[in-house]
Structure formats: C-alpha cells, structure tokens
ROTORMI-247025 format. One record per residue: x, y, z of N, C-alpha, C in turn. Coordinates in steps of 0.001 Angstrom, whole numbers, plus 500000, padded with zeros to 6 digits. Example, Ala and Ser with C-alpha at 12.3 -4.5 7.8 and 13.67 -1.06 7.14 Angstrom:
[atom [513190, 494310, 507800], [512300, 495500, 507800], [513200, 496700, 507800]];
[atom [512850, 497750, 507080], [513670, 498940, 507140], [512900, 500030, 507870]];
***
This chain:
[atom [508352, 507387, 497928], [509015, 506151, 498285], [509480, 505444, 497021]];
[atom [510685, 504914, 497052], [511183, 504211, 495878], [511099, 502700, 496041]];
[atom [510664, 502206, 497186], [510602, 500765, 497414], [509182, 500234, 497234]];
[atom [508555, 500620, 496132], [507194, 500194, 495825], [507255, 498991, 494897]];
[atom [506422, 497993, 495163], [506331, 496836, 494284], [505578, 497291, 493048]];
[atom [506246, 497287, 491884], [505636, 497767, 490644], [505790, 496713, 489540]];
[atom [504917, 495714, 489507], [505021, 494743, 488415], [504705, 495414, 487082]];
[atom [505349, 494934, 486033], [505183, 495571, 484718], [504055, 494957, 483908]];
[atom [503517, 493825, 484328], [502407, 493180, 483627], [502723, 492971, 482151]];
[atom [503974, 492575, 481842], [504364, 492272, 480479], [504719, 493468, 479627]];
[atom [504726, 494660, 480193], [505058, 495859, 479437], [506512, 496228, 479687]];
[atom [507143, 496927, 478726], [508515, 497363, 478958], [508567, 498365, 480115]];
[atom [509692, 498391, 480796], [509857, 499285, 481937], [509794, 500740, 481492]];
[atom [509007, 501521, 482210], [508880, 502950, 481924], [509906, 503724, 482743]];
[atom [510228, 504931, 482309], [511114, 505750, 483129], [510445, 506044, 484471]];
[atom [511251, 506355, 485485], [510724, 506659, 486808], [509685, 507767, 486719]];
[atom [508580, 507620, 487446], [507548, 508661, 487406], [508023, 509933, 488098]];
[atom [507329, 511002, 487797], [507620, 512275, 488449], [507411, 512101, 489949]];
[atom [508044, 512948, 490752], [507836, 512840, 492198], [506342, 512866, 492532]];
[atom [505973, 512015, 493485], [504566, 511894, 493824], [504056, 513180, 494472]];
[atom [502860, 513527, 494098], [502215, 514666, 494724], [501139, 514131, 495658]];
[atom [500727, 514940, 496581], [499697, 514522, 497514], [498339, 514595, 496833]];
[atom [497595, 513522, 496970], [496246, 513473, 496435], [495334, 512907, 497512]];
[atom [494077, 513246, 497428], [493105, 512704, 498362], [492592, 511393, 497796]];
[atom [492557, 510361, 498639], [492100, 509047, 498195], [490958, 508565, 499086]];
[atom [490129, 507722, 498524], [489041, 507124, 499267], [489410, 505669, 499538]];
[atom [489466, 505329, 500809], [489841, 503972, 501196], [488710, 503011, 500875]];
[atom [489045, 501958, 500162], [488052, 500945, 499809], [487926, 499913, 500931]];
[atom [489060, 499591, 501565], [489048, 498569, 502612], [490186, 498856, 503588]];
[atom [489904, 498720, 504871], [490940, 498817, 505897], [491239, 497394, 506337]];
[atom [492484, 496979, 506170], [492852, 495610, 506539], [493121, 495477, 508022]];
[atom [493606, 496543, 508637], [493858, 496485, 510065], [494942, 497443, 510493]];
[atom [495247, 497368, 511782], [496251, 498228, 512384], [497208, 497379, 513200]];
[atom [498485, 497699, 513106], [499511, 497014, 513883], [500761, 497869, 513875]];
[atom [501508, 497806, 514936], [502780, 498521, 515002], [502623, 500023, 514842]];
[atom [501473, 500559, 515242], [501254, 501997, 515104], [500916, 502445, 513696]];
[atom [500621, 501479, 512811], [500307, 501793, 511413], [498965, 501193, 511017]];
[atom [498386, 501757, 509975], [497142, 501252, 509395], [497448, 500843, 507954]];
[atom [496894, 499706, 507526], [497095, 499203, 506166], [495735, 499156, 505474]];
[atom [495654, 499782, 504282], [494376, 499909, 503571], [494530, 499590, 502085]];
[atom [493374, 499444, 501430], [493316, 499252, 499984], [492627, 500463, 499370]];
[atom [493201, 500963, 498292], [492645, 502088, 497549], [492470, 501642, 496096]];
[atom [491331, 501970, 495501], [491107, 501705, 494076], [491318, 503034, 493354]];
[atom [492326, 503092, 492492], [492681, 504338, 491805], [492510, 504155, 490303]];
[atom [491421, 504666, 489780], [491146, 504543, 488347], [491947, 505539, 487519]];
[atom [492448, 506605, 488145], [493150, 507667, 487421], [494661, 507616, 487618]];
[atom [495185, 506511, 488065], [496631, 506390, 488276], [497367, 506405, 486942]];
[atom [498632, 506865, 486928], [499406, 506847, 485679], [499538, 505445, 485088]];
[atom [499471, 504417, 485947], [499590, 503031, 485491], [498275, 502511, 484923]];
[atom [497213, 503278, 485045], [495888, 502838, 484612], [495038, 502511, 485827]];
[atom [494001, 501735, 485621], [493079, 501334, 486685], [493772, 500314, 487576]];
[atom [494070, 500707, 488818], [494860, 499851, 489711], [494297, 499846, 491130]];
[atom [494719, 498830, 491867], [494546, 498795, 493315], [495880, 499190, 493921]];
[atom [495818, 499970, 494998], [497028, 500339, 495717], [496884, 499900, 497165]];
[atom [497895, 499199, 497654], [497971, 498901, 499072], [498755, 500052, 499674]];
[atom [498165, 500706, 500667], [498802, 501861, 501288], [498948, 501624, 502777]];
[atom [499952, 502274, 503363], [500189, 502174, 504799], [500537, 503550, 505331]];
[atom [500109, 503817, 506552], [500407, 505095, 507177], [500317, 504995, 508682]];
[atom [500895, 505968, 509348], [500863, 505997, 510806], [499449, 506286, 511291]];
[atom [499080, 505710, 512414], [497764, 505934, 512991], [497556, 507384, 513407]];
[atom [498628, 508055, 513768], [498533, 509434, 514262], [498522, 510452, 513133]];
[atom [498514, 509989, 511880], [498607, 510891, 510736], [497596, 510472, 509675]];
[atom [497176, 511399, 508844], [496253, 511092, 507754], [496966, 510723, 506465]];
[atom [498276, 510884, 506415], [499021, 510592, 505189], [499377, 509119, 505117]];
[atom [499353, 508597, 503897], [499717, 507205, 503651], [500742, 507156, 502525]];
[atom [501445, 506050, 502449], [502389, 505808, 501363], [501960, 504544, 500629]];
[atom [502100, 504563, 499331], [501791, 503389, 498523], [502911, 502377, 498684]];
[atom [502549, 501136, 498995], [503562, 500089, 499140], [503441, 499019, 498061]];
[atom [502313, 498982, 497351], [502162, 498036, 496240], [501094, 498556, 495284]];
[atom [501327, 498340, 493991], [500370, 498724, 492950], [500064, 497472, 492138]];
[atom [498775, 497154, 492031], [498356, 495939, 491336], [497215, 496271, 490382]];
[atom [497057, 495487, 489299], [495988, 495785, 488340], [494611, 495622, 488987]];
[atom [493671, 496439, 488589], [492311, 496376, 489133], [491533, 495258, 488451]];
[atom [491937, 494046, 488758], [491283, 492836, 488265], [490975, 491976, 489486]];
[atom [490151, 490954, 489330], [489918, 490066, 490480], [491220, 489451, 491009]];
[atom [492122, 489095, 490098], [493401, 488534, 490520], [494249, 489573, 491247]];
[atom [494217, 490811, 490746], [494951, 491895, 491384], [494441, 492170, 492784]];
[atom [493128, 492063, 492957], [492548, 492278, 494284], [492990, 491180, 495255]];
[atom [493052, 489948, 494781], [493532, 488842, 495620], [494996, 489087, 496001]];
[atom [495804, 489480, 495028], [497211, 489763, 495311], [497346, 490920, 496301]];
[atom [496490, 491939, 496182], [496515, 493068, 497115], [496205, 492592, 498526]];
[atom [495260, 491675, 498660], [494930, 491107, 499980], [496141, 490402, 500572]];
[atom [496826, 489627, 499747], [498002, 488892, 500224], [499088, 489862, 500684]];
[atom [499350, 490884, 499887], [500366, 491884, 500234], [499988, 492596, 501533]];
[atom [498739, 493055, 501615], [498295, 493799, 502797], [498386, 492949, 504061]];
[atom [497939, 491705, 503981], [497978, 490844, 505154], [499413, 490500, 505549]];
[atom [500304, 490374, 504570], [501720, 490129, 504879], [502324, 491332, 505594]];
[atom [501982, 492532, 505140], [502485, 493742, 505791], [501952, 493824, 507221]];
[atom [500667, 493558, 507390], [500074, 493587, 508729], [500740, 492583, 509657]];
[atom [500960, 491395, 509164], [501596, 490349, 509987], [503000, 490772, 510383]];
[atom [503732, 491342, 509450], [505095, 491804, 509731], [505086, 492911, 510778]];
[atom [504186, 493883, 510619], [504080, 494957, 511603], [503703, 494405, 512974]];
[atom [502804, 493422, 513002], [502408, 492798, 514263], [503563, 492093, 514943]];
[atom [504396, 491409, 514160], [505554, 490715, 514737], [506557, 491720, 515288]];
[atom [506781, 492814, 514574], [507692, 493851, 515041], [507159, 494465, 516334]];
[atom [505854, 494728, 516365], [505242, 495313, 517552], [505375, 494362, 518750]];
[atom [505132, 493073, 518543], [505238, 492103, 519626], [506661, 491992, 520134]];
[atom [507597, 492056, 519239], [509008, 491923, 519614], [509517, 493138, 520373]];
[atom [509011, 494328, 519985], [509487, 495550, 520613], [508685, 495898, 521869]];
[atom [507558, 495215, 522063], [506779, 495450, 523262], [505795, 496591, 523163]];
[atom [505507, 497088, 521982], [504554, 498176, 521840], [504564, 498730, 520446]];
[atom [503686, 499683, 520178], [503646, 500276, 518833], [504962, 500951, 518474]];
[atom [505309, 500855, 517211], [506535, 501511, 516728], [506340, 503008, 516768]];
[atom [507399, 503712, 517090], [507313, 505176, 517084], [508011, 505704, 515854]];
[atom [507498, 506799, 515343], [508064, 507361, 514127], [509088, 508413, 514448]];
***
C-alpha cells in the first residue's frame, strides 16, 4: 500500500522502501471490528524505520493485514496510534451503518 501515514520525525525523506514482504506479526492490541474489518496495533522492533508501532487493518475473513500508520514506539506514539486506530474504526462503522451491513471485498 502506498497510502501509509509515514511521519519523518525530523529526518530527511528516504527513498521508497522495497516492496513489502509478508511477515508474521504479533498483535499487541485489537481496537475493534467494523465494516467487515479488524483494526489492531502491532509493536515492530525490527522495522526498517526502527522501533515503531504500526496500526494495521484487515478483513475479518482473512489473516492478512495492511499497515495504515507507522508511529515511533514512544508513549506519545502509542497515544497517536490509538487516535489513528479509533478514527479508522469510527470511519468503518459509519460506512457500515450507511451501507446497511459489512463491506464486502
């Protein structure tokens, strides 16, 4: 996905990373489910960006997730991850309510 929120934290912009490969992640927190999707928090100490939190989202019917935001693994970064995750959940919930059911992929 190319629509990932990637703050630079005061560093110069790096060239685009290599295409993402599939990796197994351990979910630190599940924020909830809405619109046929699940939104979670992952703590990734081995990310190319360094020690980060990743907000990920994926379909309920699938085990794969996509990163939608990358934030520094700091207390402030964790708060920002909560805000991002809850905003995504709220948006998915509004879409689901408007369409009358879970979104289909």
